[in-house]
C-alpha positions as CSV (number, residue, x, y, z in Angstrom):
1,M,-5.5,27.2,17.3
2,A,-2.7,24.8,18.0
3,T,0.4,26.0,19.8
4,N,4.1,25.7,18.8
5,V,7.0,24.7,21.0
6,L,7.6,28.4,21.8
7,G,4.1,28.8,23.2
8,F,2.7,30.8,20.3
9,D,0.2,30.0,17.5
10,L,1.4,27.2,15.3
11,E,2.7,28.5,12.0
12,P,2.4,26.7,8.7
13,C,5.3,24.4,7.8
14,S,4.9,23.9,4.0
15,M,2.2,24.2,1.3
16,T,4.6,23.0,-1.4
17,P,5.1,20.2,-0.9
18,L,1.8,20.0,1.1
19,T,2.7,18.5,4.4
20,G,1.2,17.6,7.8
21,F,-0.7,14.5,9.0
22,Y,-3.9,16.2,7.9
23,R,-2.3,17.7,4.7
24,D,-3.1,21.2,5.8
25,G,0.4,22.6,5.6
26,C,0.8,22.5,9.4
27,C,2.3,20.0,11.8
28,N,-1.0,19.6,13.6
29,T,-1.7,16.3,15.4
30,G,-4.6,14.5,17.0
31,G,-5.5,11.1,18.4
32,E,-5.4,9.4,15.0
33,D,-1.9,10.6,14.3
34,L,-0.1,7.6,15.8
35,G,3.2,8.8,14.3
36,V,3.0,12.2,16.0
37,H,4.0,14.2,12.8
38,T,4.8,17.4,14.7
39,V,8.4,18.5,13.8
40,C,8.6,20.9,11.0
41,A,12.0,20.0,9.5
42,L,14.0,21.4,6.6
43,M,15.2,18.4,4.6
44,T,18.9,18.0,3.9
45,S,20.6,15.4,1.7
46,E,22.3,14.0,4.8
47,F,19.1,13.6,6.7
48,L,17.3,12.1,3.6
49,E,20.1,9.5,3.2
50,F,20.0,8.7,7.0
51,S,16.2,8.3,7.0
52,A,16.3,5.9,4.0
53,K,19.1,3.9,5.7
54,V,16.9,3.4,8.8
55,G,13.8,2.4,6.8
56,N,12.0,5.6,6.0
57,D,12.7,6.6,2.4
58,L,11.3,10.1,2.0
59,S,13.1,10.8,-1.3
60,T,11.4,8.2,-3.5
61,P,8.1,9.3,-5.0
62,R,5.1,7.1,-4.1
63,P,2.3,8.3,-6.6
64,E,-0.1,5.6,-5.3
65,L,0.0,7.4,-1.9
66,G,0.0,10.9,-3.4
67,F,3.6,11.4,-2.3
68,Q,6.0,13.2,-4.7
69,G,9.2,12.5,-2.7
70,L,11.2,15.1,-0.9
71,L,14.2,17.0,-2.0
72,P,16.8,18.9,0.1
73,G,15.3,22.3,0.9
74,D,11.8,21.0,1.3
75,C,10.1,21.4,4.7
76,W,8.1,18.4,6.0
77,C,6.3,17.4,9.2
78,L,8.4,14.6,10.6
79,C,7.4,12.2,13.3
80,A,8.8,13.4,16.6
81,A,10.4,10.0,17.3
82,R,12.1,9.9,13.9
83,W,13.6,13.4,14.5
84,K,14.8,12.3,18.0
85,E,16.3,9.2,16.4
86,A,18.2,11.4,13.9
87,Y,19.2,13.7,16.7
88,D,20.7,10.9,18.8
89,A,22.6,9.7,15.7
90,G,24.0,13.2,15.0
91,M,21.9,13.5,11.8
92,A,19.0,15.7,12.9
93,P,17.8,18.2,10.2
94,P,17.1,21.8,11.0
95,V,13.7,22.6,12.4
96,K,11.3,25.6,12.2
97,L,10.4,26.2,15.8
98,G,7.4,28.3,15.0
99,S,6.0,25.5,12.9
100,T,6.8,22.7,15.3
101,H,3.8,21.6,17.4
102,R,4.1,21.7,21.2
103,A,3.3,17.9,21.4
104,T,6.9,17.4,20.2
105,L,8.1,18.3,23.7
106,E,6.8,14.9,24.9
107,W,9.6,13.4,22.8
108,V,12.3,16.0,22.4
109,S,13.5,18.8,24.7
110,L,13.2,22.5,23.6
111,E,17.0,22.7,24.1
112,E,17.5,19.9,21.6
113,L,15.3,21.6,19.1
114,R,16.9,25.0,19.6
115,Q,20.3,23.5,18.8
116,H,18.9,22.8,15.3
117,A,16.6,25.8,14.9
118,S,16.4,27.4,11.4
119,D,14.2,30.3,12.4
């Protein structure tokens, strides 16, 4: 079982929409996950706008990729580096600590995550 940033078993992030690098609902990671999709984030309109402006449009559906697009209120496994970029810009979305994989701590401190905890 994977571990979250608090040292406990990793909790699911979202089944609707189905998230995670492995599309298992959890922010699991492995060697093939080059983007390190480990931060369980609660989407906000501000973050979605910010993400689109920096080149990662998460709102627009991409049916050819099986991606329905995200809405404010959705939870999604974000890349740790993208969350850190948003944090540094003052635009970080809230995170579910229990659903955020411990690998995130290689990119972001627990204190930074706690500042935006939604759980």
